[in-house]
C-alpha positions, 0 to 999 in steps of 0.5 A: 870683289877685290883681293882685300875684300876676299881676304876679309870674307875668308877671315870672317869665315875662319871664326865660324866653326872648327871644321871650317877653321881647319880647312881654311888653315890647310888651304891658306896657312895659319899665318894668314889668320894670325896677321895682326890687325895693325898690319892689315889696316893702313888707311880708311879704305882698309877700314871699310874693307875690314868692316864691310861698311861703305864710305861715310853716308851723306846724312841728307835727313839731318839738318845741313849744319849737323851732317859734317859732324855725323860723317866724321863720327861715322868714320871714328865708329868704323875705325874702332869697329875695324880695330876691334875686328867687329867686336862690340864692347858690352857697356854692361860687362864691368869685367872688361875694360874699354879703352879710349884715346886721350889727346892733348892740345896746347891751344894750337891746331898743330899741337893735337897729339895722342897722349895715351890711352885710358880705360874705364869700367861701365860707370856712365862717363861721357865718351864711354860708349861701346862704339867708341871703345877699343878692346886694348890699350895697344889698339888705342895706341895704334889707331890714335897714332896711325889715324889721328886725323880721323879723331881730330876731324870728329872732335873739331866738328 
């Protein structure tokens, strides 16, 4: 187990109980547990370590022409899981906004750019699933500006 994996496990234990939280804070310091997610994730490797998920599977049971799309979708799901710190958005809870990135293009491949974030209630809209939502506009902005290629690859597949 490398250092990043150990840190992720420790952060996971931190949420388990007040006694464990107190013991871990005295051992590692409160600052260790308040490090913002945007500082912990800088690339795909960090996302996998944050979530404990493996690299994108091959999807051999799918028809060959669909495999690439699902590999790319998997990457978006893992990225969102990492930035949500494991929290799955409840599509039935209308009191919590679910945030999504919004991208604009001008028809040119070089013009793919993050434009902003939007949120929606639990009304059924395309793309408003719990795995594709982030829990704040700030997290959307961070993910979409740090990793636009992950979104772009999936949207183009």
